[in-house]
mmCIF file of the N, C-alpha and C atoms, coordinates in Angstrom:
data_MODEL
# 
_entry.id   MODEL 
# 
loop_
_atom_site.group_PDB 
_atom_site.id 
_atom_site.type_symbol 
_atom_site.label_atom_id 
_atom_site.label_alt_id 
_atom_site.label_comp_id 
_atom_site.label_asym_id 
_atom_site.label_entity_id 
_atom_site.label_seq_id 
_atom_site.pdbx_PDB_ins_code 
_atom_site.Cartn_x 
_atom_site.Cartn_y 
_atom_site.Cartn_z 
_atom_site.occupancy 
_atom_site.B_iso_or_equiv 
_atom_site.pdbx_formal_charge 
_atom_site.auth_seq_id 
_atom_site.auth_comp_id 
_atom_site.auth_asym_id 
_atom_site.auth_atom_id 
_atom_site.pdbx_PDB_model_num 
ATOM 1   N N  . MET A 1 1  ? -5.079  9.030  18.375 1.00 0.00 ? 1  MET A N  1 
ATOM 2   C CA . MET A 1 1  ? -5.955  9.136  19.637 1.00 0.00 ? 1  MET A CA 1 
ATOM 3   C C  . MET A 1 1  ? -5.031  9.624  20.873 1.00 0.00 ? 1  MET A C  1 
ATOM 4   N N  . ASN A 1 2  ? -5.661  10.539 21.577 1.00 0.00 ? 2  ASN A N  1 
ATOM 5   C CA . ASN A 1 2  ? -4.912  11.059 22.689 1.00 0.00 ? 2  ASN A CA 1 
ATOM 6   C C  . ASN A 1 2  ? -5.167  10.180 23.966 1.00 0.00 ? 2  ASN A C  1 
ATOM 7   N N  . THR A 1 3  ? -4.078  9.920  24.631 1.00 0.00 ? 3  THR A N  1 
ATOM 8   C CA . THR A 1 3  ? -4.193  9.267  25.939 1.00 0.00 ? 3  THR A CA 1 
ATOM 9   C C  . THR A 1 3  ? -4.241  10.134 27.034 1.00 0.00 ? 3  THR A C  1 
ATOM 10  N N  . LYS A 1 4  ? -4.653  9.806  28.177 1.00 0.00 ? 4  LYS A N  1 
ATOM 11  C CA . LYS A 1 4  ? -4.641  10.660 29.248 1.00 0.00 ? 4  LYS A CA 1 
ATOM 12  C C  . LYS A 1 4  ? -3.253  11.083 29.700 1.00 0.00 ? 4  LYS A C  1 
ATOM 13  N N  . GLU A 1 5  ? -2.351  10.181 29.609 1.00 0.00 ? 5  GLU A N  1 
ATOM 14  C CA . GLU A 1 5  ? -0.879  10.570 29.933 1.00 0.00 ? 5  GLU A CA 1 
ATOM 15  C C  . GLU A 1 5  ? -0.368  11.506 28.966 1.00 0.00 ? 5  GLU A C  1 
ATOM 16  N N  . SER A 1 6  ? -0.652  11.339 27.609 1.00 0.00 ? 6  SER A N  1 
ATOM 17  C CA . SER A 1 6  ? -0.009  12.329 26.665 1.00 0.00 ? 6  SER A CA 1 
ATOM 18  C C  . SER A 1 6  ? -0.685  13.726 26.944 1.00 0.00 ? 6  SER A C  1 
ATOM 19  N N  . LEU A 1 7  ? -2.004  13.760 27.257 1.00 0.00 ? 7  LEU A N  1 
ATOM 20  C CA . LEU A 1 7  ? -2.589  15.001 27.429 1.00 0.00 ? 7  LEU A CA 1 
ATOM 21  C C  . LEU A 1 7  ? -2.214  15.577 28.729 1.00 0.00 ? 7  LEU A C  1 
ATOM 22  N N  . LYS A 1 8  ? -1.876  14.896 29.749 1.00 0.00 ? 8  LYS A N  1 
ATOM 23  C CA . LYS A 1 8  ? -1.475  15.314 31.001 1.00 0.00 ? 8  LYS A CA 1 
ATOM 24  C C  . LYS A 1 8  ? -0.032  15.951 30.779 1.00 0.00 ? 8  LYS A C  1 
ATOM 25  N N  . ASN A 1 9  ? 0.834   15.346 29.998 1.00 0.00 ? 9  ASN A N  1 
ATOM 26  C CA . ASN A 1 9  ? 2.148   15.937 29.750 1.00 0.00 ? 9  ASN A CA 1 
ATOM 27  C C  . ASN A 1 9  ? 1.979   17.232 28.882 1.00 0.00 ? 9  ASN A C  1 
ATOM 28  N N  . LEU A 1 10 ? 1.025   17.249 27.968 1.00 0.00 ? 10 LEU A N  1 
ATOM 29  C CA . LEU A 1 10 ? 0.843   18.524 27.211 1.00 0.00 ? 10 LEU A CA 1 
ATOM 30  C C  . LEU A 1 10 ? 0.375   19.691 28.110 1.00 0.00 ? 10 LEU A C  1 
ATOM 31  N N  . PHE A 1 11 ? -0.575  19.441 28.925 1.00 0.00 ? 11 PHE A N  1 
ATOM 32  C CA . PHE A 1 11 ? -1.105  20.498 29.907 1.00 0.00 ? 11 PHE A CA 1 
ATOM 33  C C  . PHE A 1 11 ? -0.033  20.926 30.845 1.00 0.00 ? 11 PHE A C  1 
ATOM 34  N N  . ALA A 1 12 ? 0.799   20.019 31.309 1.00 0.00 ? 12 ALA A N  1 
ATOM 35  C CA . ALA A 1 12 ? 1.905   20.307 32.238 1.00 0.00 ? 12 ALA A CA 1 
ATOM 36  C C  . ALA A 1 12 ? 2.892   21.292 31.751 1.00 0.00 ? 12 ALA A C  1 
ATOM 37  N N  . GLN A 1 13 ? 2.986   21.385 30.347 1.00 0.00 ? 13 GLN A N  1 
ATOM 38  C CA . GLN A 1 13 ? 4.039   22.248 29.672 1.00 0.00 ? 13 GLN A CA 1 
ATOM 39  C C  . GLN A 1 13 ? 3.377   23.510 29.045 1.00 0.00 ? 13 GLN A C  1 
ATOM 40  N N  . HIS A 1 14 ? 2.023   23.553 28.837 1.00 0.00 ? 14 HIS A N  1 
ATOM 41  C CA . HIS A 1 14 ? 1.373   24.574 28.023 1.00 0.00 ? 14 HIS A CA 1 
ATOM 42  C C  . HIS A 1 14 ? 0.000   25.014 28.562 1.00 0.00 ? 14 HIS A C  1 
ATOM 43  N N  . VAL A 1 15 ? -0.423  26.188 28.131 1.00 0.00 ? 15 VAL A N  1 
ATOM 44  C CA . VAL A 1 15 ? -1.775  26.582 28.265 1.00 0.00 ? 15 VAL A CA 1 
ATOM 45  C C  . VAL A 1 15 ? -2.502  26.084 26.948 1.00 0.00 ? 15 VAL A C  1 
ATOM 46  N N  . VAL A 1 16 ? -3.621  25.500 27.189 1.00 0.00 ? 16 VAL A N  1 
ATOM 47  C CA . VAL A 1 16 ? -4.256  24.850 26.096 1.00 0.00 ? 16 VAL A CA 1 
ATOM 48  C C  . VAL A 1 16 ? -5.721  25.221 25.987 1.00 0.00 ? 16 VAL A C  1 
ATOM 49  N N  . ASN A 1 17 ? -6.114  25.572 24.763 1.00 0.00 ? 17 ASN A N  1 
ATOM 50  C CA . ASN A 1 17 ? -7.551  25.829 24.555 1.00 0.00 ? 17 ASN A CA 1 
ATOM 51  C C  . ASN A 1 17 ? -8.222  24.515 23.973 1.00 0.00 ? 17 ASN A C  1 
ATOM 52  N N  . ILE A 1 18 ? -9.144  24.071 24.732 1.00 0.00 ? 18 ILE A N  1 
ATOM 53  C CA . ILE A 1 18 ? -9.849  22.810 24.393 1.00 0.00 ? 18 ILE A CA 1 
ATOM 54  C C  . ILE A 1 18 ? -11.321 22.985 24.117 1.00 0.00 ? 18 ILE A C  1 
ATOM 55  N N  . THR A 1 19 ? -11.833 22.088 23.266 1.00 0.00 ? 19 THR A N  1 
ATOM 56  C CA . THR A 1 19 ? -13.329 21.935 23.009 1.00 0.00 ? 19 THR A CA 1 
ATOM 57  C C  . THR A 1 19 ? -13.589 20.483 23.360 1.00 0.00 ? 19 THR A C  1 
ATOM 58  N N  . PHE A 1 20 ? -14.587 20.352 24.244 1.00 0.00 ? 20 PHE A N  1 
ATOM 59  C CA . PHE A 1 20 ? -15.052 18.895 24.529 1.00 0.00 ? 20 PHE A CA 1 
ATOM 60  C C  . PHE A 1 20 ? -16.529 18.826 24.588 1.00 0.00 ? 20 PHE A C  1 
ATOM 61  N N  . LYS A 1 21 ? -17.111 17.568 24.573 1.00 0.00 ? 21 LYS A N  1 
ATOM 62  C CA . LYS A 1 21 ? -18.497 17.349 24.613 1.00 0.00 ? 21 LYS A CA 1 
ATOM 63  C C  . LYS A 1 21 ? -18.859 16.953 26.009 1.00 0.00 ? 21 LYS A C  1 
ATOM 64  N N  . LYS A 1 22 ? -19.733 17.742 26.688 1.00 0.00 ? 22 LYS A N  1 
ATOM 65  C CA . LYS A 1 22 ? -20.203 17.439 28.119 1.00 0.00 ? 22 LYS A CA 1 
ATOM 66  C C  . LYS A 1 22 ? -21.096 16.187 27.987 1.00 0.00 ? 22 LYS A C  1 
ATOM 67  N N  . ILE A 1 23 ? -21.473 15.662 29.149 1.00 0.00 ? 23 ILE A N  1 
ATOM 68  C CA . ILE A 1 23 ? -22.251 14.456 29.301 1.00 0.00 ? 23 ILE A CA 1 
ATOM 69  C C  . ILE A 1 23 ? -23.627 14.806 28.680 1.00 0.00 ? 23 ILE A C  1 
ATOM 70  N N  . ASN A 1 24 ? -24.085 16.068 28.785 1.00 0.00 ? 24 ASN A N  1 
ATOM 71  C CA . ASN A 1 24 ? -25.362 16.348 28.153 1.00 0.00 ? 24 ASN A CA 1 
ATOM 72  C C  . ASN A 1 24 ? -25.405 16.746 26.665 1.00 0.00 ? 24 ASN A C  1 
ATOM 73  N N  . ASN A 1 25 ? -24.212 16.415 26.031 1.00 0.00 ? 25 ASN A N  1 
ATOM 74  C CA . ASN A 1 25 ? -23.921 16.643 24.631 1.00 0.00 ? 25 ASN A CA 1 
ATOM 75  C C  . ASN A 1 25 ? -23.748 18.052 24.266 1.00 0.00 ? 25 ASN A C  1 
ATOM 76  N N  . GLU A 1 26 ? -23.649 18.993 25.241 1.00 0.00 ? 26 GLU A N  1 
ATOM 77  C CA . GLU A 1 26 ? -23.233 20.386 24.865 1.00 0.00 ? 26 GLU A CA 1 
ATOM 78  C C  . GLU A 1 26 ? -21.769 20.385 24.635 1.00 0.00 ? 26 GLU A C  1 
ATOM 79  N N  . GLU A 1 27 ? -21.350 21.294 23.764 1.00 0.00 ? 27 GLU A N  1 
ATOM 80  C CA . GLU A 1 27 ? -19.915 21.477 23.610 1.00 0.00 ? 27 GLU A CA 1 
ATOM 81  C C  . GLU A 1 27 ? -19.460 22.595 24.560 1.00 0.00 ? 27 GLU A C  1 
ATOM 82  N N  . ARG A 1 28 ? -18.323 22.456 25.144 1.00 0.00 ? 28 ARG A N  1 
ATOM 83  C CA . ARG A 1 28 ? -17.806 23.351 26.194 1.00 0.00 ? 28 ARG A CA 1 
ATOM 84  C C  . ARG A 1 28 ? -16.396 23.674 25.686 1.00 0.00 ? 28 ARG A C  1 
ATOM 85  N N  . LYS A 1 29 ? -16.014 25.024 25.688 1.00 0.00 ? 29 LYS A N  1 
ATOM 86  C CA . LYS A 1 29 ? -14.670 25.424 25.355 1.00 0.00 ? 29 LYS A CA 1 
ATOM 87  C C  . LYS A 1 29 ? -14.039 25.845 26.733 1.00 0.00 ? 29 LYS A C  1 
ATOM 88  N N  . MET A 1 30 ? -12.736 25.622 26.928 1.00 0.00 ? 30 MET A N  1 
ATOM 89  C CA . MET A 1 30 ? -12.125 25.891 28.117 1.00 0.00 ? 30 MET A CA 1 
ATOM 90  C C  . MET A 1 30 ? -10.613 26.179 27.879 1.00 0.00 ? 30 MET A C  1 
ATOM 91  N N  . ILE A 1 31 ? -10.041 27.237 28.560 1.00 0.00 ? 31 ILE A N  1 
ATOM 92  C CA . ILE A 1 31 ? -8.607  27.431 28.466 1.00 0.00 ? 31 ILE A CA 1 
ATOM 93  C C  . ILE A 1 31 ? -8.032  26.920 29.819 1.00 0.00 ? 31 ILE A C  1 
ATOM 94  N N  . CYS A 1 32 ? -7.181  25.985 29.588 1.00 0.00 ? 32 CYS A N  1 
ATOM 95  C CA . CYS A 1 32 ? -6.678  25.317 30.933 1.00 0.00 ? 32 CYS A CA 1 
ATOM 96  C C  . CYS A 1 32 ? -5.218  24.932 30.825 1.00 0.00 ? 32 CYS A C  1 
ATOM 97  N N  . THR A 1 33 ? -4.819  24.502 31.940 1.00 0.00 ? 33 THR A N  1 
ATOM 98  C CA . THR A 1 33 ? -3.353  24.110 32.013 1.00 0.00 ? 33 THR A CA 1 
ATOM 99  C C  . THR A 1 33 ? -3.099  23.183 33.324 1.00 0.00 ? 33 THR A C  1 
ATOM 100 N N  . LEU A 1 34 ? -2.029  22.624 33.400 1.00 0.00 ? 34 LEU A N  1 
ATOM 101 C CA . LEU A 1 34 ? -1.436  21.909 34.449 1.00 0.00 ? 34 LEU A CA 1 
ATOM 102 C C  . LEU A 1 34 ? -0.044  22.517 34.826 1.00 0.00 ? 34 LEU A C  1 
ATOM 103 N N  . LYS A 1 35 ? 0.400   23.651 34.249 1.00 0.00 ? 35 LYS A N  1 
ATOM 104 C CA . LYS A 1 35 ? 1.638   24.132 34.398 1.00 0.00 ? 35 LYS A CA 1 
ATOM 105 C C  . LYS A 1 35 ? 1.769   24.574 35.914 1.00 0.00 ? 35 LYS A C  1 
ATOM 106 N N  . PRO A 1 36 ? 2.788   24.006 36.566 1.00 0.00 ? 36 PRO A N  1 
ATOM 107 C CA . PRO A 1 36 ? 2.952   24.225 38.004 1.00 0.00 ? 36 PRO A CA 1 
ATOM 108 C C  . PRO A 1 36 ? 2.910   25.673 38.384 1.00 0.00 ? 36 PRO A C  1 
ATOM 109 N N  . ASP A 1 37 ? 3.530   26.556 37.599 1.00 0.00 ? 37 ASP A N  1 
ATOM 110 C CA . ASP A 1 37 ? 3.661   27.927 38.032 1.00 0.00 ? 37 ASP A CA 1 
ATOM 111 C C  . ASP A 1 37 ? 2.245   28.722 37.819 1.00 0.00 ? 37 ASP A C  1 
ATOM 112 N N  . LEU A 1 38 ? 1.274   28.126 37.188 1.00 0.00 ? 38 LEU A N  1 
ATOM 113 C CA . LEU A 1 38 ? -0.066  28.713 37.025 1.00 0.00 ? 38 LEU A CA 1 
ATOM 114 C C  . LEU A 1 38 ? -1.172  28.109 37.920 1.00 0.00 ? 38 LEU A C  1 
ATOM 115 N N  . LEU A 1 39 ? -0.765  27.051 38.676 1.00 0.00 ? 39 LEU A N  1 
ATOM 116 C CA . LEU A 1 39 ? -1.655  26.321 39.535 1.00 0.00 ? 39 LEU A CA 1 
ATOM 117 C C  . LEU A 1 39 ? -1.686  27.079 40.917 1.00 0.00 ? 39 LEU A C  1 
ATOM 118 N N  . PRO A 1 40 ? -2.791  27.080 41.662 1.00 0.00 ? 40 PRO A N  1 
ATOM 119 C CA . PRO A 1 40 ? -2.905  27.728 42.908 1.00 0.00 ? 40 PRO A CA 1 
ATOM 120 C C  . PRO A 1 40 ? -2.174  27.004 43.858 1.00 0.00 ? 40 PRO A C  1 
ATOM 121 N N  . ALA A 1 41 ? -1.662  27.692 44.947 1.00 0.00 ? 41 ALA A N  1 
ATOM 122 C CA . ALA A 1 41 ? -0.975  27.045 46.016 1.00 0.00 ? 41 ALA A CA 1 
ATOM 123 C C  . ALA A 1 41 ? -2.018  26.174 46.821 1.00 0.00 ? 41 ALA A C  1 
ATOM 124 N N  . GLN A 1 42 ? -1.700  25.075 47.017 1.00 0.00 ? 42 GLN A N  1 
ATOM 125 C CA . GLN A 1 42 ? -2.639  24.102 47.650 1.00 0.00 ? 42 GLN A CA 1 
ATOM 126 C C  . GLN A 1 42 ? -2.182  23.791 49.157 1.00 0.00 ? 42 GLN A C  1 
ATOM 127 N N  . GLU A 1 43 ? -3.174  23.810 49.952 1.00 0.00 ? 43 GLU A N  1 
ATOM 128 C CA . GLU A 1 43 ? -2.857  23.396 51.377 1.00 0.00 ? 43 GLU A CA 1 
ATOM 129 C C  . GLU A 1 43 ? -2.775  21.982 51.419 1.00 0.00 ? 43 GLU A C  1 
ATOM 130 N N  . LYS A 1 44 ? -1.894  21.443 52.339 1.00 0.00 ? 44 LYS A N  1 
ATOM 131 C CA . LYS A 1 44 ? -1.871  20.010 52.646 1.00 0.00 ? 44 LYS A CA 1 
ATOM 132 C C  . LYS A 1 44 ? -3.097  19.521 53.177 1.00 0.00 ? 44 LYS A C  1 
ATOM 133 N N  . LYS A 1 45 ? -3.801  18.595 52.613 1.00 0.00 ? 45 LYS A N  1 
ATOM 134 C CA . LYS A 1 45 ? -4.917  18.023 53.152 1.00 0.00 ? 45 LYS A CA 1 
ATOM 135 C C  . LYS A 1 45 ? -4.725  16.572 53.484 1.00 0.00 ? 45 LYS A C  1 
ATOM 136 N N  . GLU A 1 46 ? -5.271  16.207 54.573 1.00 0.00 ? 46 GLU A N  1 
ATOM 137 C CA . GLU A 1 46 ? -5.331  14.770 54.951 1.00 0.00 ? 46 GLU A CA 1 
ATOM 138 C C  . GLU A 1 46 ? -6.522  14.121 54.249 1.00 0.00 ? 46 GLU A C  1 
ATOM 139 N N  . GLN A 1 47 ? -6.141  13.033 53.566 1.00 0.00 ? 47 GLN A N  1 
ATOM 140 C CA . GLN A 1 47 ? -7.151  12.332 52.952 1.00 0.00 ? 47 GLN A CA 1 
ATOM 141 C C  . GLN A 1 47 ? -7.470  10.949 53.587 1.00 0.00 ? 47 GLN A C  1 
ATOM 142 N N  . THR A 1 48 ? -8.599  10.779 54.115 1.00 0.00 ? 48 THR A N  1 
ATOM 143 C CA . THR A 1 48 ? -8.861  9.590  54.855 1.00 0.00 ? 48 THR A CA 1 
ATOM 144 C C  . THR A 1 48 ? -9.143  8.487  53.865 1.00 0.00 ? 48 THR A C  1 
ATOM 145 N N  . LYS A 1 49 ? -9.943  8.728  52.880 1.00 0.00 ? 49 LYS A N  1 
ATOM 146 C CA . LYS A 1 49 ? -10.258 7.861  51.846 1.00 0.00 ? 49 LYS A CA 1 
ATOM 147 C C  . LYS A 1 49 ? -9.865  8.413  50.434 1.00 0.00 ? 49 LYS A C  1 
ATOM 148 N N  . LYS A 1 50 ? -9.082  7.674  49.758 1.00 0.00 ? 50 LYS A N  1 
ATOM 149 C CA . LYS A 1 50 ? -8.700  8.238  48.399 1.00 0.00 ? 50 LYS A CA 1 
ATOM 150 C C  . LYS A 1 50 ? -9.446  7.451  47.428 1.00 0.00 ? 50 LYS A C  1 
ATOM 151 N N  . LYS A 1 51 ? -10.108 8.239  46.499 1.00 0.00 ? 51 LYS A N  1 
ATOM 152 C CA . LYS A 1 51 ? -10.995 7.635  45.534 1.00 0.00 ? 51 LYS A CA 1 
ATOM 153 C C  . LYS A 1 51 ? -9.944  7.063  44.463 1.00 0.00 ? 51 LYS A C  1 
ATOM 154 N N  . PRO A 1 52 ? -10.368 5.962  43.779 1.00 0.00 ? 52 PRO A N  1 
ATOM 155 C CA . PRO A 1 52 ? -9.566  5.396  42.784 1.00 0.00 ? 52 PRO A CA 1 
ATOM 156 C C  . PRO A 1 52 ? -9.565  6.336  41.497 1.00 0.00 ? 52 PRO A C  1 
ATOM 157 N N  . GLU A 1 53 ? -8.471  6.562  40.902 1.00 0.00 ? 53 GLU A N  1 
ATOM 158 C CA . GLU A 1 53 ? -8.386  7.476  39.781 1.00 0.00 ? 53 GLU A CA 1 
ATOM 159 C C  . GLU A 1 53 ? -9.058  6.820  38.582 1.00 0.00 ? 53 GLU A C  1 
ATOM 160 N N  . ASN A 1 54 ? -9.846  7.652  37.902 1.00 0.00 ? 54 ASN A N  1 
ATOM 161 C CA . ASN A 1 54 ? -10.538 7.187  36.648 1.00 0.00 ? 54 ASN A CA 1 
ATOM 162 C C  . ASN A 1 54 ? -9.573  7.463  35.566 1.00 0.00 ? 54 ASN A C  1 
ATOM 163 N N  . ASP A 1 55 ? -9.250  6.490  34.756 1.00 0.00 ? 55 ASP A N  1 
ATOM 164 C CA . ASP A 1 55 ? -8.273  6.560  33.703 1.00 0.00 ? 55 ASP A CA 1 
ATOM 165 C C  . ASP A 1 55 ? -8.813  7.359  32.435 1.00 0.00 ? 55 ASP A C  1 
ATOM 166 N N  . ASN A 1 56 ? -10.079 7.731  32.413 1.00 0.00 ? 56 ASN A N  1 
ATOM 167 C CA . ASN A 1 56 ? -10.647 8.463  31.293 1.00 0.00 ? 56 ASN A CA 1 
ATOM 168 C C  . ASN A 1 56 ? -10.903 9.947  31.643 1.00 0.00 ? 56 ASN A C  1 
ATOM 169 N N  . ILE A 1 57 ? -10.742 10.340 32.974 1.00 0.00 ? 57 ILE A N  1 
ATOM 170 C CA . ILE A 1 57 ? -11.136 11.730 33.337 1.00 0.00 ? 57 ILE A CA 1 
ATOM 171 C C  . ILE A 1 57 ? -9.798  12.421 33.680 1.00 0.00 ? 57 ILE A C  1 
ATOM 172 N N  . LEU A 1 58 ? -9.607  13.693 33.181 1.00 0.00 ? 58 LEU A N  1 
ATOM 173 C CA . LEU A 1 58 ? -8.436  14.482 33.419 1.00 0.00 ? 58 LEU A CA 1 
ATOM 174 C C  . LEU A 1 58 ? -8.850  15.795 34.102 1.00 0.00 ? 58 LEU A C  1 
ATOM 175 N N  . PRO A 1 59 ? -8.424  16.012 35.322 1.00 0.00 ? 59 PRO A N  1 
ATOM 176 C CA . PRO A 1 59 ? -8.630  17.271 35.925 1.00 0.00 ? 59 PRO A CA 1 
ATOM 177 C C  . PRO A 1 59 ? -7.571  18.366 35.438 1.00 0.00 ? 59 PRO A C  1 
ATOM 178 N N  . VAL A 1 60 ? -8.104  19.504 35.166 1.00 0.00 ? 60 VAL A N  1 
ATOM 179 C CA . VAL A 1 60 ? -7.209  20.593 34.801 1.00 0.00 ? 60 VAL A CA 1 
ATOM 180 C C  . VAL A 1 60 ? -7.568  21.913 35.452 1.00 0.00 ? 60 VAL A C  1 
ATOM 181 N N  . TRP A 1 61 ? -6.632  22.862 35.419 1.00 0.00 ? 61 TRP A N  1 
ATOM 182 C CA . TRP A 1 61 ? -6.942  24.163 36.000 1.00 0.00 ? 61 TRP A CA 1 
ATOM 183 C C  . TRP A 1 61 ? -7.590  25.084 34.996 1.00 0.00 ? 61 TRP A C  1 
ATOM 184 N N  . ASP A 1 62 ? -8.881  25.447 35.200 1.00 0.00 ? 62 ASP A N  1 
ATOM 185 C CA . ASP A 1 62 ? -9.630  26.338 34.258 1.00 0.00 ? 62 ASP A CA 1 
ATOM 186 C C  . ASP A 1 62 ? -9.126  27.830 34.479 1.00 0.00 ? 62 ASP A C  1 
ATOM 187 N N  . LEU A 1 63 ? -8.453  28.407 33.581 1.00 0.00 ? 63 LEU A N  1 
ATOM 188 C CA . LEU A 1 63 ? -7.831  29.709 33.791 1.00 0.00 ? 63 LEU A CA 1 
ATOM 189 C C  . LEU A 1 63 ? -8.912  30.838 33.854 1.00 0.00 ? 63 LEU A C  1 
ATOM 190 N N  . GLU A 1 64 ? -10.009 30.695 33.261 1.00 0.00 ? 64 GLU A N  1 
ATOM 191 C CA . GLU A 1 64 ? -11.127 31.622 33.205 1.00 0.00 ? 64 GLU A CA 1 
ATOM 192 C C  . GLU A 1 64 ? -11.939 31.529 34.573 1.00 0.00 ? 64 GLU A C  1 
ATOM 193 N N  . GLN A 1 65 ? -12.270 30.274 34.923 1.00 0.00 ? 65 GLN A N  1 
ATOM 194 C CA . GLN A 1 65 ? -13.124 30.147 36.179 1.00 0.00 ? 65 GLN A CA 1 
ATOM 195 C C  . GLN A 1 65 ? -12.263 30.169 37.415 1.00 0.00 ? 65 GLN A C  1 
ATOM 196 N N  . LYS A 1 66 ? -10.899 30.006 37.257 1.00 0.00 ? 66 LYS A N  1 
ATOM 197 C CA . LYS A 1 66 ? -9.964  29.882 38.364 1.00 0.00 ? 66 LYS A CA 1 
ATOM 198 C C  . LYS A 1 66 ? -10.392 28.817 39.326 1.00 0.00 ? 66 LYS A C  1 
ATOM 199 N N  . ALA A 1 67 ? -10.564 27.624 38.790 1.00 0.00 ? 67 ALA A N  1 
ATOM 200 C CA . ALA A 1 67 ? -11.062 26.444 39.476 1.00 0.00 ? 67 ALA A CA 1 
ATOM 201 C C  . ALA A 1 67 ? -10.593 25.143 38.750 1.00 0.00 ? 67 ALA A C  1 
ATOM 202 N N  . PHE A 1 68 ? -10.464 24.081 39.396 1.00 0.00 ? 68 PHE A N  1 
ATOM 203 C CA . PHE A 1 68 ? -10.207 22.925 38.725 1.00 0.00 ? 68 PHE A CA 1 
ATOM 204 C C  . PHE A 1 68 ? -11.518 22.309 38.137 1.00 0.00 ? 68 PHE A C  1 
ATOM 205 N N  . ARG A 1 69 ? -11.368 21.823 36.900 1.00 0.00 ? 69 ARG A N  1 
ATOM 206 C CA . ARG A 1 69 ? -12.449 21.247 36.186 1.00 0.00 ? 69 ARG A CA 1 
ATOM 207 C C  . ARG A 1 69 ? -12.029 19.997 35.598 1.00 0.00 ? 69 ARG A C  1 
ATOM 208 N N  . SER A 1 70 ? -12.821 19.094 35.273 1.00 0.00 ? 70 SER A N  1 
ATOM 209 C CA . SER A 1 70 ? -12.534 17.751 34.682 1.00 0.00 ? 70 SER A CA 1 
ATOM 210 C C  . SER A 1 70 ? -13.207 17.580 33.357 1.00 0.00 ? 70 SER A C  1 
ATOM 211 N N  . PHE A 1 71 ? -12.645 16.757 32.467 1.00 0.00 ? 71 PHE A N  1 
ATOM 212 C CA . PHE A 1 71 ? -13.349 16.370 31.305 1.00 0.00 ? 71 PHE A CA 1 
ATOM 213 C C  . PHE A 1 71 ? -12.863 14.973 30.848 1.00 0.00 ? 71 PHE A C  1 
ATOM 214 N N  . ARG A 1 72 ? -13.757 14.334 30.198 1.00 0.00 ? 72 ARG A N  1 
ATOM 215 C CA . ARG A 1 72 ? -13.464 12.997 29.693 1.00 0.00 ? 72 ARG A CA 1 
ATOM 216 C C  . ARG A 1 72 ? -12.545 12.976 28.566 1.00 0.00 ? 72 ARG A C  1 
ATOM 217 N N  . VAL A 1 73 ? -11.450 12.226 28.576 1.00 0.00 ? 73 VAL A N  1 
ATOM 218 C CA . VAL A 1 73 ? -10.520 12.266 27.593 1.00 0.00 ? 73 VAL A CA 1 
ATOM 219 C C  . VAL A 1 73 ? -11.132 11.858 26.155 1.00 0.00 ? 73 VAL A C  1 
ATOM 220 N N  . ASP A 1 74 ? -12.029 10.895 26.195 1.00 0.00 ? 74 ASP A N  1 
ATOM 221 C CA . ASP A 1 74 ? -12.637 10.500 24.869 1.00 0.00 ? 74 ASP A CA 1 
ATOM 222 C C  . ASP A 1 74 ? -13.752 11.459 24.470 1.00 0.00 ? 74 ASP A C  1 
ATOM 223 N N  . SER A 1 75 ? -14.063 12.455 25.203 1.00 0.00 ? 75 SER A N  1 
ATOM 224 C CA . SER A 1 75 ? -14.912 13.570 24.838 1.00 0.00 ? 75 SER A CA 1 
ATOM 225 C C  . SER A 1 75 ? -14.274 14.782 24.111 1.00 0.00 ? 75 SER A C  1 
ATOM 226 N N  . LEU A 1 76 ? -12.933 14.751 24.059 1.00 0.00 ? 76 LEU A N  1 
ATOM 227 C CA . LEU A 1 76 ? -12.189 15.858 23.527 1.00 0.00 ? 76 LEU A CA 1 
ATOM 228 C C  . LEU A 1 76 ? -12.396 15.931 22.033 1.00 0.00 ? 76 LEU A C  1 
ATOM 229 N N  . ILE A 1 77 ? -12.871 17.171 21.572 1.00 0.00 ? 77 ILE A N  1 
ATOM 230 C CA . ILE A 1 77 ? -13.122 17.203 20.139 1.00 0.00 ? 77 ILE A CA 1 
ATOM 231 C C  . ILE A 1 77 ? -11.845 17.815 19.482 1.00 0.00 ? 77 ILE A C  1 
ATOM 232 N N  . ASN A 1 78 ? -11.356 18.861 20.115 1.00 0.00 ? 78 ASN A N  1 
ATOM 233 C CA . ASN A 1 78 ? -10.079 19.444 19.528 1.00 0.00 ? 78 ASN A CA 1 
ATOM 234 C C  . ASN A 1 78 ? -9.386  20.296 20.592 1.00 0.00 ? 78 ASN A C  1 
ATOM 235 N N  . TYR A 1 79 ? -8.075  20.580 20.298 1.00 0.00 ? 79 TYR A N  1 
ATOM 236 C CA . TYR A 1 79 ? -7.250  21.425 21.263 1.00 0.00 ? 79 TYR A CA 1 
ATOM 237 C C  . TYR A 1 79 ? -6.292  22.182 20.447 1.00 0.00 ? 79 TYR A C  1 
ATOM 238 N N  . SER A 1 80 ? -5.758  23.286 20.931 1.00 0.00 ? 80 SER A N  1 
ATOM 239 C CA . SER A 1 80 ? -4.656  24.032 20.418 1.00 0.00 ? 80 SER A CA 1 
ATOM 240 C C  . SER A 1 80 ? -3.869  24.713 21.556 1.00 0.00 ? 80 SER A C  1 
ATOM 241 N N  . VAL A 1 81 ? -2.583  24.664 21.460 1.00 0.00 ? 81 VAL A N  1 
ATOM 242 C CA . VAL A 1 81 ? -1.641  25.273 22.323 1.00 0.00 ? 81 VAL A CA 1 
ATOM 243 C C  . VAL A 1 81 ? -1.826  26.752 22.290 1.00 0.00 ? 81 VAL A C  1 
ATOM 244 N N  . VAL A 1 82 ? -2.050  27.501 23.372 1.00 0.00 ? 82 VAL A N  1 
ATOM 245 C CA . VAL A 1 82 ? -2.242  28.939 23.421 1.00 0.00 ? 82 VAL A CA 1 
ATOM 246 C C  . VAL A 1 82 ? -0.899  29.599 23.676 1.00 0.00 ? 82 VAL A C  1 
ATOM 247 N N  . GLU A 1 83 ? -0.130  29.112 24.737 1.00 0.00 ? 83 GLU A N  1 
ATOM 248 C CA . GLU A 1 83 ? 1.145   29.570 25.047 1.00 0.00 ? 83 GLU A CA 1 
ATOM 249 C C  . GLU A 1 83 ? 1.990   28.488 25.688 1.00 0.00 ? 83 GLU A C  1 
ATOM 250 N N  . ASP A 1 84 ? 3.330   28.617 25.671 1.00 0.00 ? 84 ASP A N  1 
ATOM 251 C CA . ASP A 1 84 ? 4.230   27.768 26.233 1.00 0.00 ? 84 ASP A CA 1 
ATOM 252 C C  . ASP A 1 84 ? 4.398   28.022 27.766 1.00 0.00 ? 84 ASP A C  1 
# 
């Protein structure tokens, strides 16, 4: 079983092709990463209220949509490393 922390470490080092099941039961494929050199430059934003982090949801950078997307860790069907 994959944990959020193990997946976060994987995405931080690689580009990964994932398949997961959306809430409406559709399967979705996504090429994503958390590699710092592939993430967009972010402006510093002041956060007045910080939402509590959900231990089952992992935000990742979708390389095709060029936007952050999230998926539920327990909905992950499979994944493969595309590049280091």
